[in-house]
C-alpha positions in Angstrom: 0.0 0.0 0.0 1.3 3.5 -0.9 1.2 6.8 0.9 -2.3 8.3 1.1 -2.7 11.7 -0.6 -4.7 13.9 1.7 -6.3 15.9 -1.1 -7.7 13.0 -3.1 -7.8 10.3 -0.6 -6.1 7.9 -3.0 -2.8 6.1 -2.7 -0.1 8.0 -4.6 1.1 4.7 -5.9 -2.3 3.9 -7.3 -2.6 7.3 -9.1 1.0 7.0 -10.4 0.2 3.5 -11.7 -2.9 4.8 -13.5 -0.9 7.6 -15.2 1.8 5.1 -16.2 -0.9 2.9 -17.7 -2.8 5.7 -19.4 -0.1 7.0 -21.7 0.7 3.7 -23.4 -3.0 3.0 -24.0 -3.5 6.4 -25.5 -0.4 6.1 -27.8 -1.4 2.5 -28.7 -4.9 3.6 -29.6 -3.6 6.4 -31.8 -1.3 3.9 -33.5 -4.2 1.6 -34.0 -6.3 4.4 -35.5 -3.5 5.3 -37.9 -3.0 1.6 -38.8 -6.7 1.1 -39.5 -6.7 4.3 -41.6 -3.8 3.0 -43.7 -5.6 -0.4 -44.1 -8.7 1.4 -45.2 -6.7 3.4 -47.8 -5.2 0.2 -49.2 -8.7 -1.4 -49.3 -10.1 1.6 -51.1 -7.3 1.4 -53.6 -8.0 -2.3 -54.1 -11.7 -1.6 -54.6 -11.0 1.0 -57.2 -8.6 -1.2 -59.2 -10.5 -4.5 -59.0 -14.1 -5.5 -59.6 -14.9 -6.4 -56.0 -18.6 -7.0 -55.0 -20.4 -4.5 -52.9 -20.9 -7.1 -50.2 -17.2 -7.3 -49.5 -17.1 -3.7 -48.1 -18.5 -4.7 -44.7 -16.0 -7.5 -44.1 -13.2 -5.3 -45.3 -14.1 -2.6 -42.8 -14.2 -5.2 -40.1 -10.8 -6.5 -41.1 -9.4 -2.9 -41.0 -10.9 -2.6 -37.4 -9.3 -5.9 -36.4 -5.9 -5.0 -37.8 -5.9 -1.5 -36.4 -7.0 -2.8 -33.0 -4.3 -5.5 -33.1 -1.7 -2.9 -33.8 -3.0 -0.6 -31.0 -3.0 -3.4 -28.4 0.5 -4.4 -29.5 1.9 -0.9 -29.2 0.2 -0.3 -25.9 1.6 -3.5 -24.3 5.0 -3.0 -25.8 5.2 0.5 -24.3 3.9 -0.7 -20.9 6.0 -3.8 -20.9 3.5 -5.7 -18.7 -0.2 -6.6 -18.4 -0.6 -7.0 -22.1 -4.1 -8.4 -22.1 -5.3 -5.5 -19.9 -3.5 -2.9 -21.9 -4.8 -4.4 -25.1 -8.3 -4.6 -23.8 -8.4 -0.9 -22.8 -6.8 0.1 -26.1 -9.4 -1.8 -28.0 -12.2 -0.4 -25.9 -11.0 3.2 -26.5 -10.4 2.4 -30.2 -14.1 1.2 -30.5 -15.5 4.2 -28.5 -13.6 6.7 -30.7 -14.6 4.8 -33.9 -18.3 4.7 -32.9 -18.3 8.3 -31.8 -16.8 9.4 -35.1 -19.3 7.2 -37.0 -22.3 8.5 -35.0 -21.3 12.2 -35.1 -20.1 12.4 -38.7 -22.2 9.9 -40.6 -25.2 9.2 -38.4 -24.3 5.5 -38.0 -26.3 3.2 -35.8 -25.7 0.9 -33.0 -26.8 -2.5 -34.3 -25.5 -6.1 -34.7 -22.6 -4.9 -36.9 -21.5 -2.4 -34.3 -21.6 -5.1 -31.6 -19.6 -7.4 -33.9 -17.0 -4.7 -34.5 -16.8 -4.1 -30.7 -16.0 -7.8 -30.2 -13.5 -7.7 -33.1 -11.8 -4.5 -31.7 -11.5 -5.8 -28.1 -10.5 -9.3 -28.9 -7.9 -8.3 -31.5 -6.5 -5.6 -29.3 -6.2 -8.0 -26.4 -4.4 -10.5 -28.6 -2.1 -7.7 -29.8 -1.4 -6.8 -26.2 -0.6 -10.4 -25.3 1.7 -10.6 -28.4 3.3 -7.2 -27.5 4.3 -8.3 -24.0 5.5 -11.7 -25.2 7.5 -10.5 -28.2 11.2 -9.9 -27.8 12.8 -6.6 -28.3 13.3 -3.3 -26.6 10.9 -2.3 -23.9 10.6 1.1 -22.4 
């Protein structure tokens, strides 16, 4: 147990641990968003060059969410250096919240079965990325 901060009533060690956990999750989520954007650009290029059926757009978008979330979880866990599943989970959760907020605010999307499926894809892929990020060899900060 850490020293109790009289102003907040929380342990200083607990608040320092949260701050140490928050930065990697934010950076990892940003990396995941960037990765998903790049995958979407590649998919749009593929759609413009090939005759791909309209039905493939939904699965391609889900694949971009999964790949972006996987990258986000990996980067989060790699920066944190421990608790990969937890870092990945929160990175995937934040990834999905930001994705849905953008979709709802900009495009008037809806919360339906496809959104729930993408939520599961984001959280599971990010958690796996977090697990992979902690288990991979290499430099840790």
